[in-house]
VEXDREN-2710 file (C-alpha; in Angstrom, 1 decimal):
% VEXDREN-2710
k/r/px/py/pz
1/MET/95.3/68.2/90.7
2/LEU/98.8/69.2/89.6
3/SER/100.6/71.1/92.3
4/SER/104.0/71.6/90.6
5/PHE/105.2/71.7/87.0
6/HIS/108.8/71.6/85.7
7/LEU/110.0/71.4/82.2
8/PRO/113.4/69.7/82.1
9/GLY/116.1/71.7/80.5
10/GLU/117.2/68.6/78.4
11/ALA/113.8/67.8/77.0
12/GLN/114.0/66.8/73.4
13/LEU/110.5/67.7/72.1
14/SER/109.4/68.8/68.7
15/SER/105.7/69.2/69.0
16/HIS/103.1/68.0/71.3
17/LYS/99.5/68.9/71.9
18/PRO/97.4/66.9/74.4
19/SER/94.1/65.6/73.2
20/LEU/92.4/66.2/76.5
21/ALA/93.1/69.6/78.0
22/GLU/91.1/72.2/79.8
23/GLU/93.2/75.0/78.3
24/THR/96.2/75.1/76.1
25/ASN/98.5/77.9/75.1
26/GLN/101.5/78.2/72.9
27/VAL/104.3/79.0/75.3
28/PHE/107.9/79.1/74.2
29/HIS/109.9/79.3/71.0
30/GLN/113.6/78.4/70.8
31/GLY/115.6/79.3/67.7
32/GLU/117.1/77.0/65.1
33/GLY/119.6/74.6/66.4
34/GLY/117.9/74.3/69.8
35/HIS/116.3/71.2/71.2
36/VAL/112.9/72.7/71.8
37/THR/111.2/74.1/68.7
38/GLN/107.6/74.3/69.8
39/VAL/106.1/73.2/73.0
40/TRP/102.4/73.0/73.8
41/ILE/101.9/72.8/77.5
42/LEU/98.7/71.8/79.3
43/LEU/97.7/74.6/81.6
44/PHE/95.9/72.9/84.5
45/VAL/94.3/74.9/87.2
46/SER/97.1/74.6/89.8
47/PHE/98.7/76.5/92.6
48/CYS/102.4/76.3/91.8
49/ARG/104.4/76.5/88.6
50/ASN/108.2/75.9/88.4
51/ILE/109.8/76.4/85.0
52/SER/113.2/77.7/86.3
53/TYR/116.5/77.2/84.5
54/ASN/115.1/76.1/81.2
55/PRO/117.0/77.2/78.1
56/LEU/114.2/79.5/76.8
57/LEU/114.7/82.4/74.5
58/ARG/111.2/83.9/74.7
59/ILE/108.1/83.8/76.9
60/HIS/104.9/84.9/75.2
61/PRO/103.1/87.9/76.8
62/GLY/99.9/85.9/77.0
63/HIS/101.4/82.7/78.4
64/PHE/100.0/83.2/81.9
65/ASP/96.6/84.6/81.0
66/HIS/94.7/81.5/82.1
67/LEU/96.5/80.8/85.3
68/ILE/94.1/82.9/87.4
69/GLN/94.4/80.5/90.4
70/LEU/98.2/80.3/90.4
71/GLN/99.7/81.3/93.8
72/SER/103.4/80.7/93.2
73/LEU/105.5/81.0/90.0
74/ALA/109.2/80.2/89.7
75/LEU/111.1/81.7/86.7
76/GLU/114.6/81.6/88.2
77/GLY/117.5/81.5/85.8
78/ILE/115.5/82.7/82.8
79/GLU/116.2/85.9/80.9
80/ILE/113.0/87.7/80.0
81/PRO/114.1/90.5/77.6
82/GLU/110.5/91.4/76.6
83/ILE/109.1/91.4/80.0
84/GLU/105.9/93.5/80.5
85/THR/103.6/94.2/83.4
86/LYS/100.6/92.8/81.6
87/MET/102.3/89.3/81.6
88/PHE/101.5/88.9/85.3
89/LEU/98.4/90.9/85.8
90/PRO/95.9/88.1/85.0
91/MET/97.3/86.1/87.9
92/LYS/95.3/87.9/90.6
93/ASN/96.0/85.3/93.3
94/LEU/99.7/85.2/92.7
95/SER/101.5/85.8/96.0
96/HIS/105.0/84.5/95.4
97/ILE/107.2/84.9/92.3
98/TYR/110.9/84.1/91.7
99/PHE/113.0/85.8/89.1
100/LYS/116.6/85.7/87.9
101/THR/117.1/89.4/88.8
102/PHE/115.5/91.9/91.2
103/GLN/114.7/94.3/88.3
104/TYR/112.0/92.0/87.1
105/CYS/110.1/92.3/90.4
106/SER/108.9/95.8/89.4
107/TYR/106.9/94.2/86.6
108/ALA/104.8/92.3/89.1
109/PRO/103.8/95.0/91.6
110/HIS/100.7/93.2/92.9
111/VAL/102.7/90.2/94.2
112/ARG/103.2/90.1/97.9
113/SER/106.7/88.4/97.8
114/CYS/109.3/88.5/95.1
115/LYS/112.8/87.0/95.1
116/PRO/115.5/88.1/94.8
117/ASN/114.2/90.9/97.0
118/THR/117.1/93.3/96.6
119/ASP/119.8/94.4/94.1
120/GLY/122.0/95.9/96.8
121/ILE/120.6/99.4/96.2
122/SER/116.9/98.9/96.4
123/SER/114.8/96.3/98.1
124/PHE/111.2/95.0/97.7
125/GLU/110.0/97.5/100.3
126/ASP/112.4/100.5/100.0
127/LEU/114.2/102.5/97.3
128/LEU/117.3/102.5/99.5
129/ALA/117.8/99.0/100.8
130/ASN/119.2/99.6/104.3
131/VAL/119.6/102.2/107.0
132/VAL/123.2/102.9/106.2
133/LEU/122.3/104.0/102.7
134/ARG/119.3/106.0/103.9
135/VAL/121.4/108.0/106.4
136/SER/124.5/108.3/104.2
137/VAL/122.6/109.8/101.3
138/TRP/121.3/112.7/103.5
139/VAL/124.7/113.2/105.2
140/ILE/126.7/113.2/101.9
141/ALA/124.1/115.5/100.2
142/PHE/124.4/118.0/103.1
143/ILE/128.2/117.9/103.1
144/THR/128.4/118.3/99.3
145/CYS/125.9/121.2/99.1
146/PHE/127.1/123.0/102.2
147/GLY/130.8/122.7/101.3
148/ASN/130.4/123.9/97.7
149/LEU/128.0/126.7/98.6
150/LEU/130.4/127.9/101.3
151/VAL/133.2/128.0/98.9
152/ILE/131.1/129.9/96.3
153/GLY/130.2/132.5/98.9
154/MET/133.7/132.9/100.3
155/ARG/135.2/133.1/96.9
156/SER/132.7/135.8/96.0
157/LEU/133.4/137.9/99.1
158/ILE/137.2/137.5/99.4
159/ARG/139.4/139.3/96.9
160/ALA/141.2/136.9/94.6
161/GLU/144.7/137.5/93.1
162/ASN/143.8/135.3/90.1
163/ASN/140.2/136.1/89.1
164/GLN/140.2/133.6/86.2
165/HIS/141.2/130.8/88.5
166/ALA/138.6/131.9/91.1
167/ALA/135.9/131.8/88.4
168/CYS/136.9/128.2/87.5
169/ILE/136.7/127.1/91.1
170/LYS/133.2/128.7/91.5
171/VAL/132.0/127.0/88.4
172/LEU/133.5/123.7/89.6
173/CYS/131.6/124.1/92.9
174/CYS/128.3/124.8/91.0
175/ALA/128.8/121.5/89.1
176/ASP/129.7/119.6/92.3
177/CYS/126.6/121.1/94.0
178/LEU/124.4/119.4/91.5
179/MET/125.6/116.0/92.8
180/GLY/124.4/117.1/96.2
181/VAL/121.0/118.0/94.7
182/TYR/120.8/114.6/93.0
183/LEU/121.5/112.8/96.4
184/PHE/118.9/115.1/98.1
185/PHE/116.1/114.2/95.7
186/LEU/117.1/110.6/95.9
187/GLY/116.7/110.7/99.7
188/VAL/113.3/112.5/99.3
189/SER/112.1/109.7/96.9
190/ASP/113.2/107.1/99.3
191/VAL/111.1/108.6/102.0
192/LYS/108.2/108.9/99.6
193/PHE/108.2/105.2/98.6
194/ARG/109.1/103.9/102.1
195/GLY/107.6/100.4/102.7
196/GLU/105.9/100.1/99.3
197/TYR/108.7/100.7/96.7
198/ASN/108.0/97.7/94.5
199/ARG/104.4/98.9/93.9
200/ASN/105.8/102.1/92.5
201/ALA/109.2/101.0/91.2
202/LEU/108.3/100.8/87.5
203/LEU/106.5/104.1/87.6
204/TRP/109.5/105.7/89.4
205/MET/112.1/104.4/87.0
206/GLU/110.1/105.5/84.0
207/SER/109.2/108.9/85.5
208/VAL/110.4/112.3/84.5
209/GLU/111.7/112.8/88.0
210/CYS/114.0/109.8/87.7
211/ARG/115.3/110.9/84.4
212/THR/115.8/114.5/85.6
213/ILE/117.9/113.6/88.6
214/GLY/119.8/111.0/86.5
215/PHE/120.5/113.9/84.0
216/LEU/121.7/116.1/86.9
217/ALA/124.1/113.4/88.2
218/MET/125.6/112.7/84.8
219/LEU/125.9/116.5/84.1
220/SER/127.6/117.1/87.5
221/SER/130.0/114.1/87.0
222/GLU/131.1/115.1/83.5
223/VAL/131.4/118.8/84.0
224/SER/133.4/118.2/87.2
225/VAL/135.7/115.8/85.3
226/LEU/136.3/118.2/82.4
227/LEU/136.8/121.2/84.8
228/LEU/139.3/119.3/86.9
229/THR/141.2/118.3/83.7
230/TYR/141.3/122.0/82.6
231/LEU/142.4/123.2/86.0
232/THR/145.1/120.5/86.1
233/LEU/146.4/121.5/82.7
234/GLU/146.4/125.2/83.7
235/LYS/148.4/124.5/86.8
236/PHE/150.7/122.2/84.8
237/LEU/151.6/125.1/82.5
238/VAL/152.3/127.4/85.4
239/ILE/154.6/124.9/87.3
240/VAL/156.3/123.0/84.5
241/PHE/156.7/126.0/82.2
242/PRO/156.9/129.0/84.6
243/PHE/158.6/131.4/82.1
244/SER/156.4/130.7/79.1
245/ASN/153.5/132.8/78.0
246/LEU/151.2/129.8/77.8
247/ARG/148.5/131.4/80.0
248/PRO/144.8/131.4/79.2
249/SER/143.4/134.9/78.8
250/LYS/140.1/136.0/80.4
251/PRO/138.1/135.7/77.2
252/LEU/139.6/132.2/76.5
253/THR/138.8/131.1/80.0
254/GLY/135.2/132.2/79.5
255/VAL/135.0/130.3/76.2
256/VAL/136.5/127.1/77.8
257/LEU/134.0/127.2/80.8
258/ALA/131.0/127.7/78.5
259/SER/132.2/124.9/76.2
260/ILE/132.6/122.5/79.2
261/TRP/129.1/123.2/80.4
262/LEU/127.7/122.8/76.9
263/LEU/129.5/119.5/76.4
264/GLY/128.3/118.3/79.7
265/VAL/124.7/119.1/78.9
266/VAL/125.0/117.4/75.5
267/ILE/126.6/114.2/77.1
268/ALA/123.8/114.0/79.7
269/ALA/121.0/114.9/77.3
270/VAL/121.8/112.7/74.3
271/PRO/120.3/109.5/75.8
272/LEU/117.0/111.3/76.5
273/MET/116.5/112.3/72.9
274/ASN/115.7/108.8/71.4
275/GLU/114.2/106.2/73.7
276/ASP/114.0/103.7/70.9
277/VAL/117.8/103.8/70.5
278/PHE/118.9/104.2/74.1
279/GLY/115.9/102.7/76.0
280/ASN/115.3/103.9/79.5
281/TYR/118.9/105.0/79.9
282/TYR/118.7/106.5/83.4
283/GLY/115.9/104.2/84.7
284/ARG/117.9/101.0/84.7
285/ASN/117.8/101.0/88.6
286/GLY/116.2/102.8/91.4
287/VAL/119.0/105.4/91.8
288/CYS/118.7/106.5/88.2
289/PHE/122.4/106.3/87.3
290/PRO/123.6/104.2/84.3
291/LEU/126.7/102.6/85.9
292/HIS/126.1/98.9/85.7
293/SER/125.4/97.3/82.3
294/ASP/123.1/94.2/81.9
295/ARG/121.9/92.0/79.1
296/GLN/118.6/93.9/78.8
297/GLU/120.4/97.2/78.1
298/LYS/120.3/98.2/74.5
299/PRO/123.6/97.9/72.6
300/THR/123.6/101.7/71.8
301/ALA/123.1/102.6/75.4
302/LYS/125.8/100.1/76.5
303/GLY/128.3/101.5/73.9
304/TYR/127.5/105.1/74.9
305/SER/128.0/104.6/78.6
306/THR/131.2/102.7/77.8
307/GLY/132.5/105.5/75.7
308/ILE/131.8/108.0/78.5
309/PHE/133.1/106.1/81.5
310/LEU/135.9/104.1/79.9
311/GLY/136.7/106.6/77.1
312/LEU/136.3/110.2/78.1
313/ASN/136.6/109.8/81.8
314/LEU/139.5/107.4/81.7
315/VAL/141.5/109.7/79.3
316/ALA/140.8/112.6/81.6
317/PHE/142.0/110.7/84.7
318/LEU/145.2/109.6/82.9
319/ILE/145.8/113.3/81.9
320/ILE/145.4/114.4/85.5
321/VAL/147.7/111.6/86.8
322/PHE/150.4/112.4/84.2
323/SER/150.2/116.2/84.8
324/TYR/150.5/116.0/88.5
325/SER/153.4/113.5/88.2
326/SER/155.2/116.0/85.9
327/MET/154.5/118.7/88.5
328/PHE/155.9/116.6/91.3
329/TYR/159.1/116.0/89.2
330/SER/159.4/119.7/88.3
331/ILE/159.1/120.8/91.9
332/TYR/161.7/118.2/92.9
333/LYS/164.0/119.3/90.1
334/THR/163.7/123.0/91.0
335/GLY/164.6/122.1/94.6
336/ILE/167.8/120.5/93.5
337/ASN/169.0/123.0/90.9
338/ALA/167.8/126.3/92.2
339/THR/169.7/126.8/95.5
340/ASP/169.0/130.5/95.5
341/VAL/165.2/130.0/95.9
342/ARG/165.3/127.5/98.7
343/SER/163.3/129.9/100.9
344/ARG/160.3/129.3/98.6
345/LEU/160.6/125.5/98.6
346/HIS/158.6/124.9/101.7
347/ARG/155.6/126.4/100.0
348/ASP/156.2/124.3/96.9
349/VAL/156.4/121.2/99.0
350/ALA/153.1/122.1/100.7
351/VAL/151.5/122.4/97.3
352/ALA/153.0/119.1/96.2
353/ASN/151.5/117.4/99.2
354/ARG/148.1/118.8/98.1
355/PHE/148.7/117.4/94.6
356/PHE/149.0/113.9/96.1
357/PHE/145.6/114.2/97.9
358/ILE/144.0/115.6/94.7
359/VAL/145.2/112.7/92.6
360/PHE/144.3/110.2/95.4
361/SER/140.8/111.5/95.7
362/ASP/140.4/111.2/91.9
363/ALA/141.7/107.7/91.9
364/LEU/139.5/106.8/94.9
365/CYS/136.5/108.0/92.9
366/TRP/137.1/106.8/89.4
367/ILE/139.1/103.5/89.6
368/PRO/136.2/101.6/91.3
369/ILE/133.9/103.0/88.7
370/PHE/136.2/101.9/85.9
371/LEU/136.5/98.4/87.4
372/VAL/132.7/98.0/87.9
373/LYS/132.1/99.1/84.3
374/ILE/134.7/96.7/82.9
375/LEU/133.4/93.8/84.9
376/SER/129.8/94.4/83.9
377/LEU/130.8/94.6/80.2
378/LEU/132.6/91.2/80.7
379/GLU/129.4/89.9/82.3
380/VAL/131.2/89.1/85.5
381/GLU/128.8/88.7/88.4
382/ILE/129.3/91.6/90.7
383/PRO/128.0/91.5/94.3
384/ASP/124.9/93.6/94.6
385/THR/126.2/95.7/97.5
386/ILE/129.1/97.0/95.3
387/SER/126.8/99.0/93.1
388/SER/125.2/100.7/96.0
389/TRP/128.5/101.6/97.6
390/VAL/129.8/103.0/94.3
391/VAL/126.7/105.2/93.6
392/ILE/126.1/106.5/97.2
393/PHE/129.7/106.6/98.6
394/ILE/132.3/106.5/95.8
395/LEU/130.7/108.7/93.0
396/PRO/130.2/111.8/95.2
397/ILE/133.7/111.7/96.7
398/ASN/135.1/114.3/94.3
399/SER/132.1/116.6/94.7
400/ALA/132.4/116.5/98.5
401/LEU/136.3/116.9/98.6
402/ASN/136.9/119.4/95.8
403/PRO/135.9/122.4/98.0
404/ILE/138.5/121.3/100.6
405/LEU/141.2/120.4/98.1
406/TYR/140.9/123.4/95.8
407/THR/140.0/126.2/98.3
408/LEU/139.8/125.5/102.1
409/THR/143.3/124.0/102.3
410/THR/145.2/126.6/100.2
411/SER/147.5/129.0/102.1
412/PHE/146.3/132.0/100.2
413/PHE/142.7/131.3/101.0
414/ARG/143.4/130.8/104.7
415/GLU/145.4/134.1/104.9
416/GLN/142.7/136.0/103.1
417/VAL/140.1/134.6/105.6
418/GLU/142.3/135.7/108.5
419/VAL/142.8/139.2/107.0
420/SER/139.0/139.5/106.3
421/LEU/138.2/138.5/109.9
422/CYS/140.7/141.0/111.3
423/ARG/139.2/143.8/109.2
424/TRP/135.7/142.8/110.3
425/GLN/136.9/142.9/114.0
426/ARG/138.4/146.3/113.5
427/ARG/135.1/147.7/112.0
428/HIS/133.2/146.1/114.8
429/MET/135.4/147.8/117.4
430/LEU/135.2/151.2/115.6
431/LYS/131.4/151.1/115.9
432/LYS/131.8/151.2/119.7
433/ASP/133.9/154.3/119.4
434/HIS/130.8/156.4/119.4
435/LYS/129.7/155.1/122.9
436/SER/132.8/155.8/124.9
437/LEU/136.1/157.6/123.9
438/THR/138.1/155.9/126.6
439/SER/136.9/152.4/125.9
440/SER/137.2/152.8/122.2
441/THR/140.8/153.9/122.5
442/ILE/141.7/150.8/124.5
443/LEU/139.7/148.5/122.3
444/MET/141.1/149.9/119.0
445/GLU/144.7/149.5/119.9
446/THR/144.6/145.8/120.4
447/PRO/143.0/144.9/117.0
448/GLN/145.3/147.2/115.1
449/ILE/148.3/145.5/116.7
450/SER/146.9/142.1/115.9
451/CYS/146.2/143.0/112.3
452/TYR/149.6/144.5/111.8
453/HIS/151.1/141.5/113.6
454/LEU/149.2/139.2/111.2
455/SER/150.3/141.2/108.1
456/SER/153.9/140.8/109.1
457/TYR/153.5/137.1/108.6
458/LEU/151.9/137.3/105.2
459/GLN/155.0/136.7/103.1
460/PRO/154.9/137.3/99.3
461/LEU/152.8/134.7/97.6
462/THR/154.0/132.7/94.6
463/VAL/151.8/131.8/91.7
464/LEU/151.3/128.4/93.2
465/ASP/149.8/129.8/96.4
466/VAL/147.4/132.1/94.4
467/GLN/146.1/129.0/92.6
END
């Protein structure tokens, strides 16, 4: 009985059909100019088949229908662009299978062991391949949601000198919060499929839930990029052209914010409108985010994601870098020429330092994404762990840091928080006045002094501090 079968890659066959065969099946077709034009292979009842690394362009869906006793099948090094679940279902006794990529394993959910058993993000058993990813997705989701919701609440309670800018920051926090929601549901799905992910991988990647969280992640990413670009240009006009009237009005700000959200929704929704053109755009991997391109991806989907990541996002990143560089230069030039306003320069320098961290966080987030996208388009082999680090750790960086960079570290926001806390303390002390006149007199004097003492340090704010 045949225990192993291997078709050499250099075989020069034209047509062969054995006269004595238990079962035969037409297996492979190779295009014109190839060595193998038509191969008829005797399908003996055997336990192991190895047809790895053969120059095959197509495997027929019914090729394995008669191999009901097969226990091991090796298809390493072979691209299977038309892979389907029904190809492997007839092999009920199949326990081991070997593919070129981990993504193929989801099409053989009944097999006990599949190699490779991970793509760096997911594994044969779990949606998130290791403990670091499982813990990190919950921690980053909490930090992102908590930080952005905190800023939305504080910005709503504390009076803002520039209401338009405050509205932009709150909208930015809403967009960034969606990234936290995406990570949260990714963590929930990981718990749901723990220990049996491969059995449900195909259903998960083709599910409405996967497409929905992929849509949310793309929406969050693109709205955040567009809003950061708008905020940067707004600040650029204030600093580089301080005496011009180039300031967006309240109606214009509302139109811009609405347009950014509409554009973000369109960008995220277009791939969902025609599956024949884009394929399963968000379901290319277990985390439902279309970052890494592969040969199975449809040309339209590949071109679309390239246009988004290496077109729109790259242009936005370059605009941000150029604008902040110009602002750095403008602040430096002002410090040299305007000696009469040197008392203000320490505030401008503080803002300039924040500029550096804003640009640095943007670069830390987007440069790795640009590199991964370029390398995948060039079909350069990328280590599997890189993709997981980019999606779980790199992509949410801006969403987690934006509340800190645009709100919590600004001098205006800190001073307003101190004033609000002081006023709350005074109100709290005044309530006790009804209990004891003596104690209330003593308690009221101290907070009043502290508040007045605090206000003496609140120097006049520049436009930079307000923003």
